[in-house]
Backbone as CSV, one residue per row, in Angstrom:
resi,resn,N_x,N_y,N_z,CA_x,CA_y,CA_z,C_x,C_y,C_z
1,MET,-14.562,4.279,-2.487,-12.874,4.789,-2.292,-12.575,5.131,-1.073
2,GLY,-13.356,6.483,-0.764,-13.375,7.196,0.829,-13.622,6.534,1.618
3,ASN,-14.811,5.519,2.066,-14.349,4.659,3.727,-12.298,3.876,3.884
4,ALA,-12.183,3.275,2.524,-11.298,1.967,2.220,-9.918,3.624,3.339
5,LEU,-9.884,4.754,2.516,-8.753,5.244,2.321,-8.892,6.281,4.269
6,ASP,-10.561,6.087,4.231,-10.571,6.699,5.111,-10.205,5.260,7.128
7,VAL,-10.349,4.317,6.648,-9.815,3.126,7.650,-7.898,2.756,7.012
8,LEU,-8.073,3.261,6.229,-6.356,3.400,6.185,-5.698,3.680,7.479
9,VAL,-5.604,5.281,7.195,-5.757,6.282,8.065,-6.298,6.148,9.520
10,ASP,-4.732,5.747,10.149,-5.452,4.565,11.493,-5.464,6.215,12.519
11,GLY,-4.024,7.202,12.030,-3.911,8.689,13.175,-2.695,7.564,14.193
12,GLU,-2.525,6.152,13.731,-1.140,5.756,14.254,0.231,5.851,13.242
13,SER,-0.042,4.511,12.456,0.812,4.437,11.514,0.598,5.454,10.853
14,VAL,-1.015,5.451,10.100,-1.122,6.373,9.430,-1.614,8.132,10.040
15,THR,-0.799,9.051,9.255,-2.465,10.201,9.748,-2.687,10.698,8.942
16,GLU,-3.043,10.890,7.484,-3.079,11.646,6.920,-2.781,11.184,5.652
17,ALA,-4.512,11.009,4.658,-3.667,11.116,2.864,-5.070,11.529,1.807
18,LEU,-3.344,12.014,1.014,-4.456,12.600,-0.239,-4.294,11.841,-1.537
19,LEU,-5.158,11.198,-2.008,-5.856,10.586,-3.553,-5.503,11.558,-4.350
20,LEU,-4.651,11.243,-5.722,-4.366,13.048,-6.274,-5.460,11.478,-7.643
21,GLU,-5.666,12.420,-8.396,-5.462,12.647,-9.803,-5.684,13.046,-11.135
22,ARG,-4.531,12.687,-11.723,-4.236,13.711,-13.021,-4.376,13.453,-13.960
23,THR,-4.930,14.277,-14.680,-5.881,14.982,-16.072,-5.657,15.853,-16.880
24,PRO,-6.290,15.816,-17.900,-5.242,16.696,-18.289,-5.280,18.056,-18.521
25,GLU,-6.297,19.009,-17.345,-6.351,19.836,-16.318,-5.272,20.555,-15.535
26,GLY,-4.909,19.474,-15.326,-4.131,19.061,-13.860,-4.201,17.979,-12.600
27,GLU,-3.505,18.170,-11.882,-4.405,17.343,-10.915,-5.869,17.815,-9.990
28,GLN,-6.198,16.435,-10.193,-7.733,16.687,-8.981,-7.750,16.219,-7.985
29,LEU,-7.323,16.737,-6.999,-7.606,16.219,-5.217,-9.092,15.087,-5.061
30,ILE,-9.470,13.719,-5.312,-10.313,13.093,-5.152,-10.539,12.573,-3.878
31,TYR,-10.082,12.535,-2.887,-9.802,12.429,-1.101,-9.051,13.334,-0.288
32,SER,-9.312,13.553,0.345,-8.283,14.717,1.192,-9.206,14.259,2.859
33,GLY,-7.989,12.970,3.548,-8.256,12.634,4.357,-8.487,13.727,6.360
34,ARG,-8.916,13.494,7.036,-9.062,14.215,8.006,-8.477,14.918,8.210
35,GLY,-7.628,15.037,8.609,-6.075,15.870,8.989,-5.425,16.519,8.112
36,SER,-6.087,15.779,7.068,-5.139,15.875,5.533,-4.348,17.933,5.303
37,LEU,-3.771,18.506,5.469,-3.354,20.439,5.552,-3.131,20.351,3.729
38,ARG,-3.075,21.788,3.155,-3.627,21.863,2.051,-1.439,22.058,1.412
39,ALA,-0.907,22.496,2.967,0.113,22.143,2.677,1.108,21.249,2.733
40,LEU,0.299,19.818,2.680,0.776,18.235,2.505,0.529,18.481,1.276
41,HIS,-0.154,18.504,1.019,-0.740,18.869,-1.024,0.057,19.178,-1.782
42,GLU,0.763,20.824,-1.453,1.442,21.235,-2.025,2.694,20.524,-2.501
43,VAL,2.955,20.612,-1.188,4.476,19.818,-0.907,4.612,18.473,-2.069
44,LEU,3.789,17.707,-1.695,3.519,16.371,-2.624,3.251,16.288,-3.931
45,LEU,2.564,17.636,-4.262,1.842,17.116,-5.707,3.559,17.836,-6.301
46,SER,4.622,18.270,-6.281,5.704,18.491,-6.617,5.986,16.976,-7.157
47,ILE,6.308,15.764,-6.527,6.707,14.796,-6.145,5.922,14.118,-7.371
48,VAL,5.098,13.995,-7.096,3.634,13.319,-8.324,3.700,14.117,-9.520
49,ARG,3.765,15.238,-9.907,4.163,16.134,-11.338,5.685,14.675,-11.431
50,ASP,7.084,14.635,-10.944,8.179,14.342,-11.590,8.005,12.719,-10.998
51,PHE,6.939,12.022,-11.334,6.875,10.439,-10.375,7.721,9.887,-11.143
52,GLY,7.334,10.445,-12.660,7.961,9.615,-13.554,7.687,7.939,-13.966
53,TYR,8.337,6.171,-13.772,7.675,5.808,-13.912,8.107,4.791,-12.538
54,ALA,7.716,5.324,-11.477,8.636,4.222,-10.145,7.271,4.248,-9.443
55,GLU,7.189,3.341,-9.344,5.781,2.900,-8.388,5.609,3.415,-7.074
56,TYR,6.358,4.015,-6.365,6.289,4.442,-5.021,7.624,5.844,-4.504
57,CYS,7.432,7.000,-3.722,8.103,7.349,-3.386,8.399,7.873,-2.290
58,ILE,9.367,7.585,-1.077,9.308,8.156,0.277,10.314,8.776,0.773
59,VAL,9.225,10.390,0.751,10.044,11.160,1.354,10.591,11.313,3.509
60,CYS,11.844,11.802,3.660,11.641,11.433,5.047,12.231,12.398,6.072
61,PHE,11.391,12.924,6.743,11.716,14.413,7.611,12.384,14.176,8.979
62,PRO,12.425,15.018,9.718,12.943,14.797,10.877,11.452,13.741,12.069
63,ASP,10.709,14.749,11.746,9.182,13.883,12.181,8.369,13.526,11.827
64,LYS,8.641,13.197,10.337,7.391,12.468,10.014,8.151,11.760,8.521
65,LYS,7.428,10.974,7.388,7.514,10.332,6.270,6.309,10.686,5.545
66,TYR,6.746,10.376,4.228,5.355,10.520,3.499,5.409,9.245,1.808
67,ALA,5.160,8.488,2.297,4.878,7.904,1.506,4.091,8.430,-0.249
68,ALA,4.635,8.662,-1.791,3.631,8.216,-2.815,3.815,7.230,-3.662
69,ILE,2.900,7.080,-3.848,2.416,5.985,-4.938,1.604,5.211,-5.918
70,ARG,1.791,5.034,-6.442,1.331,5.214,-8.141,-0.056,4.054,-7.646
71,LEU,-1.330,4.483,-7.860,-2.134,2.723,-8.022,-2.338,2.768,-9.865
72,SER,-2.236,3.854,-10.093,-2.478,3.265,-11.680,-1.454,4.540,-12.912
73,PRO,-1.432,5.379,-13.781,-1.200,6.164,-14.739,-2.299,7.496,-13.802
74,GLU,-2.780,7.664,-13.699,-3.208,8.564,-13.553,-3.411,9.321,-12.071
75,LYS,-3.610,7.999,-11.296,-4.030,8.065,-9.555,-2.714,7.346,-8.796
76,HIS,-2.975,8.998,-7.844,-2.088,8.406,-6.942,-1.943,8.904,-5.595
77,LEU,-1.748,7.824,-4.454,-2.369,7.673,-2.376,-1.360,8.129,-2.295
78,ILE,-1.234,9.372,-1.606,0.000,9.672,-1.097,-0.560,9.682,0.407
79,LEU,0.569,9.378,1.939,0.287,8.854,3.122,1.246,9.819,3.563
80,ALA,0.821,10.204,5.019,1.468,10.635,5.688,1.334,10.412,7.182
81,MET,3.101,9.376,6.751,2.768,7.906,8.051,4.125,8.517,9.258
82,ASP,4.247,7.259,10.632,4.763,7.535,11.539,5.851,7.548,10.688
83,LYS,6.930,8.311,11.965,8.635,8.072,11.257,9.104,6.752,10.722
84,GLU,8.706,6.239,12.054,9.084,4.917,12.710,8.533,3.554,12.046
85,VAL,7.258,4.155,10.968,6.445,2.663,10.399,7.848,2.943,9.006
86,PRO,7.608,1.458,8.819,8.882,0.426,8.220,8.003,0.600,7.071
87,ALA,8.338,1.928,6.358,7.506,2.612,4.844,7.462,1.420,3.526
88,GLU,8.374,1.039,3.516,8.276,-0.662,2.192,7.862,-1.771,2.957
89,ARG,8.031,-1.493,3.653,6.628,-2.757,3.948,5.809,-2.421,3.726
90,TYR,5.234,-1.612,4.663,3.555,-1.114,4.641,3.331,-0.683,2.969
91,ILE,3.895,-0.309,2.541,3.628,0.086,0.712,3.628,-0.725,-0.004
92,ALA,4.239,-2.265,0.255,4.266,-3.384,-0.460,2.387,-4.201,0.354
93,MET,1.917,-4.150,1.858,0.966,-4.659,2.017,0.442,-3.816,1.236
94,ILE,0.406,-2.374,1.149,-0.782,-1.483,0.460,-1.602,-2.760,-1.126
95,LEU,0.013,-1.843,-1.781,-0.353,-2.801,-3.264,-0.921,-4.558,-3.255
96,GLU,-0.269,-5.222,-2.520,-1.007,-6.568,-2.645,-2.215,-6.436,-1.972
97,PHE,-2.935,-5.286,-0.948,-4.170,-5.287,-1.530,-4.924,-5.064,-2.367
98,PHE,-4.532,-3.820,-2.952,-5.348,-3.240,-4.249,-5.569,-4.825,-5.371
99,GLU,-4.253,-5.302,-5.337,-4.230,-6.065,-6.638,-4.692,-7.588,-6.098
100,ARG,-5.419,-7.558,-5.110,-6.253,-8.888,-4.227,-7.505,-8.413,-4.858
101,LEU,-8.260,-6.876,-4.231,-9.640,-6.025,-4.361,-9.297,-6.473,-6.375
102,ARG,-8.648,-6.173,-7.192,-8.772,-6.349,-8.354,-8.524,-7.916,-8.928
103,SER,-8.207,-8.284,-8.302,-8.567,-9.693,-8.610,-10.076,-10.531,-7.886
104,MET,-10.987,-9.981,-7.414,-12.148,-10.427,-7.391,-12.536,-10.896,-8.226
105,PRO,-13.196,-11.795,-8.260,-14.638,-11.967,-9.499,-15.718,-11.165,-8.925
106,GLY,-16.369,-10.768,-10.290,-17.719,-9.930,-10.027,-18.277,-8.652,-9.778
107,GLU,-18.162,-8.119,-8.304,-18.062,-7.171,-8.674,-16.677,-5.969,-7.683
108,GLY,-15.408,-6.896,-8.273,-13.914,-6.654,-8.172,-14.457,-5.210,-8.862
109,MET,-12.608,-4.560,-8.560,-12.084,-3.026,-8.467,-11.820,-3.616,-10.146
110,THR,-11.853,-2.999,-10.924,-11.180,-2.799,-12.125,-9.650,-1.503,-12.355
111,SER,-10.181,-0.455,-10.610,-8.966,0.155,-10.791,-8.487,0.304,-9.466
112,PRO,-7.475,0.230,-8.784,-7.082,0.309,-7.434,-7.797,1.765,-7.155
113,ALA,-7.928,2.506,-8.069,-7.957,4.230,-7.357,-9.833,4.786,-7.283
114,SER,-10.254,3.340,-8.441,-11.333,3.901,-8.260,-12.703,4.247,-7.048
115,PRO,-13.646,5.445,-7.418,-14.441,5.839,-6.259,-15.552,4.950,-5.685
């Protein structure tokens, strides 16, 4: 999964990515992109903790936009995006991509966040 996320972090539309898994012991960082900051992890960890049943959450700041996407009940993908990127359309494309991977015959993914 790491290589797929490296491709997703193109440096233009998506500048950072984190993949978090919730376990009984707490949250575990599965993937951290090249430019991912510890501060990003801490700030968005609070979003994941209070995510509820939402499929995704978009947080906008003056210079950056963050999207937290539920991939499964335990796994969340967090992206730092250029503020000009239409986040909801981008998220829809990402979710569609993971759905296609899940439906692949043979060695398709059983979970979109499988390592």
